[in-house]
FIRO-865761 format. One line per field, with one value per residue (C-alpha): residue number from 1; residue in one letter; y, x, z. Coordinates in steps of 0.25 Angstrom, whole numbers, plus 5000, padded with zeros to 4 digits. Layout:
k = [NUM,...] .
r = [a,...] .
Y = [Y,...] .
X = [X,...] .
Z = [Z,...] .
***
This chain:
k = [1,2,3,4,5,6,7,8,9,10,11,12,13,14,15,16,17,18,19,20,21,22,23,24,25,26,27,28,29,30,31,32,33,34,35,36,37,38,39,40,41,42,43,44,45,46,47,48,49,50,51,52,53,54,55,56,57,58,59,60,61,62,63,64,65,66,67,68,69,70,71,72,73,74,75,76,77,78,79,80,81,82,83,84,85,86,87,88,89,90,91,92,93,94,95,96,97,98,99,100,101,102,103,104,105,106,107,108,109,110,111,112,113,114,115,116,117,118,119,120,121,122,123,124,125,126,127,128,129,130,131,132,133,134,135,136,137,138,139,140,141,142,143,144,145,146,147,148,149,150,151,152,153,154,155,156,157,158,159,160,161,162,163,164,165,166,167,168,169,170,171,172,173,174,175,176,177,178,179,180,181,182,183,184,185,186,187,188,189,190,191,192,193,194,195,196,197,198,199,200,201,202,203,204,205,206,207,208,209,210,211,212,213,214,215,216,217,218,219,220,221,222,223,224,225,226,227,228,229,230,231,232] .
r = [m,d,k,k,e,q,d,q,l,k,r,e,a,a,t,k,a,a,a,l,v,k,n,n,s,v,l,g,v,g,t,g,s,t,v,a,f,f,i,d,a,l,g,q,r,k,d,q,e,g,l,t,l,k,h,i,v,t,t,s,n,r,s,k,k,q,l,e,s,l,g,f,k,v,d,e,l,k,d,i,d,q,a,d,l,t,v,d,g,a,d,r,v,a,d,t,l,d,g,i,k,g,g,g,g,a,l,t,l,e,k,n,v,a,i,n,s,k,r,n,v,w,i,v,d,e,s,k,v,v,e,h,l,s,g,f,p,l,p,v,e,v,l,p,i,s,a,e,q,n,f,r,k,f,a,a,e,d,l,k,p,q,w,r,e,n,e,d,g,s,r,y,i,t,h,y,g,n,y,i,i,d,l,a,i,d,p,i,p,v,p,e,g,l,a,a,y,l,d,k,t,v,g,v,v,e,h,g,l,f,l,g,i,c,n,e,v,i,i,a,k,s,n,g,t,i,e,i,k,e,r,n] .
Y = [5017,5003,4992,4985,4997,5000,4985,4986,4998,4992,4980,4988,4995,4982,4976,4988,4986,4971,4974,4981,4969,4963,4948,4943,4956,4958,4964,4970,4969,4977,4975,4980,4978,4984,4976,4963,4966,4968,4954,4948,4955,4949,4935,4937,4941,4929,4920,4926,4931,4922,4934,4930,4939,4937,4942,4948,4955,4960,4969,4960,4946,4948,4952,4940,4930,4935,4935,4921,4916,4920,4912,4923,4921,4932,4936,4945,4959,4954,4944,4955,4966,4975,4974,4979,4983,4985,4986,4991,4999,5012,5018,5032,5037,5052,5059,5058,5043,5043,5035,5030,5015,5005,5005,4990,4990,4985,4999,4995,4983,4990,5001,4992,4984,4997,5004,4991,4991,4997,5002,5004,5004,5007,5003,5010,5014,5029,5030,5029,5041,5055,5068,5068,5057,5057,5049,5037,5036,5034,5021,5021,5008,5010,5001,4997,5001,5016,5016,5024,5035,5035,5037,5048,5055,5054,5060,5071,5074,5074,5062,5056,5043,5031,5016,5006,4996,4982,4980,4976,4989,4983,4990,4985,4978,4978,4966,4971,4972,4987,4997,5006,5021,5027,5042,5049,5062,5066,5070,5068,5082,5079,5064,5065,5072,5062,5051,5057,5059,5044,5039,5045,5042,5031,5019,5021,5009,5014,5023,5022,5034,5029,5041,5040,5025,5023,5023,5021,5021,5014,5020,5013,5024,5023,5028,5014,5020,5017,5028,5027,5037,5036,5043,5055] .
X = [5067,5073,5065,5062,5055,5048,5043,5038,5030,5024,5020,5013,5005,5002,4997,4987,4982,4980,4971,4961,4958,4945,4942,4935,4938,4944,4958,4967,4982,4993,5008,5021,5029,5019,5008,5016,5015,5000,4999,5007,4997,4986,4992,4993,4978,4975,4982,4978,4964,4960,4959,4952,4950,4939,4949,4963,4969,4983,4991,5004,5009,5018,5006,4998,5009,5010,4995,4994,5006,4997,4985,4977,4971,4973,4963,4964,4958,4948,4943,4937,4927,4934,4944,4939,4953,4966,4979,4992,5004,5008,5021,5017,5005,5001,4994,4981,4982,4985,4997,5007,5007,5014,5028,5027,5021,5007,5000,4989,4984,4986,4977,4967,4966,4965,4954,4946,4947,4937,4949,4964,4974,4989,4999,5012,5024,5026,5037,5026,5018,5020,5012,5011,5013,5028,5041,5037,5036,5022,5020,5012,5009,5009,5006,5019,5013,5013,5023,5033,5023,5018,5033,5036,5022,5025,5039,5033,5024,5036,5031,5045,5042,5051,5050,5048,5059,5063,5077,5083,5078,5066,5053,5044,5031,5019,5009,5001,5013,5014,5026,5027,5031,5035,5033,5043,5036,5037,5029,5016,5010,4996,4993,4979,4983,4994,4985,4975,4986,4990,4976,4974,4987,4986,4995,4995,4989,4990,4997,5002,4994,4984,4975,4962,4964,4969,4960,4970,4985,4992,5005,5016,5024,5039,5035,5027,5013,5003,4996,4983,4978,4965,4959,4950] .
Z = [5061,5057,5050,5063,5069,5056,5055,5069,5065,5053,5061,5071,5060,5053,5066,5068,5054,5056,5068,5058,5050,5053,5053,5040,5032,5019,5020,5010,5013,5007,5006,5012,5024,5034,5028,5030,5045,5044,5037,5048,5058,5051,5052,5067,5068,5059,5069,5082,5079,5067,5058,5045,5033,5022,5011,5010,4998,4997,4988,4987,4986,4998,5007,5001,5004,5018,5020,5015,5023,5035,5030,5024,5010,5001,4990,4978,4978,4967,4977,4987,4986,4996,5007,5021,5025,5017,5025,5017,5019,5012,5007,5011,5018,5020,5031,5022,5022,5007,5003,4994,4991,4981,4985,4984,4970,4974,4973,4963,4971,4984,4979,4974,4987,4995,4987,4988,5003,5013,5022,5020,5031,5029,5038,5038,5047,5049,5039,5028,5033,5027,5027,5012,5002,5000,5002,4993,4977,4972,4965,4951,4944,4929,4917,4910,4896,4900,4911,4904,4900,4914,4920,4910,4914,4928,4926,4918,4930,4939,4947,4948,4942,4945,4940,4951,4949,4954,4960,4947,4940,4933,4934,4945,4940,4949,4951,4940,4930,4930,4934,4945,4944,4957,4958,4966,4968,4983,4990,4982,4982,4978,4979,4974,4962,4959,4961,4951,4941,4942,4942,4928,4922,4912,4915,4930,4936,4951,4960,4974,4979,4989,4992,5000,5002,5016,5028,5039,5041,5052,5055,5064,5070,5075,5089,5090,5088,5077,5071,5063,5053,5047,5035,5039] .
***
């Protein structure tokens, strides 16, 4: 599948998700290439239907700039109580609707927005869908003060840690001033167990396992159809 075909699939899934947004609701918006199409679709609804939103919060400056360019006012997470709906992408999503997120480095804010949302919908193309979580390194955001100890501990546990780096070889720094260690363990045998281990590890700020969070996945398939999976 070439990029043009993949972009068309993303656009179709994004348009489907945009139709779920209710007028005068509180919306959470994620980040990524598929979400960019979703924001474009929101702008079309605004122009064609007069869609208005009570609040919008987002997980990246890129999404914020795109929303503002279309005339939407973007608020901070602290300004809302709870989002009615959050729409985001995912780096991988399993049949269970659990996922890996954080490829863009915004996992901490993404998870905070997601858990403060009544409903979470992910939009992906079928290349992101797997039977079990695999095929993508698991991002772990860590505090710089104990990052070296965390890295060595992950290596000792055979989690195959790798520092996330910029193109110039320097360490990637998150919005919150932390580092990211990507765990190349593949596949993830017991996601719940790994999540519990990371949750109790001192120095870990957040990890990219999004378990039990997503309510619905909209999947654009190469045969031109849209598949919708909902959590049982």
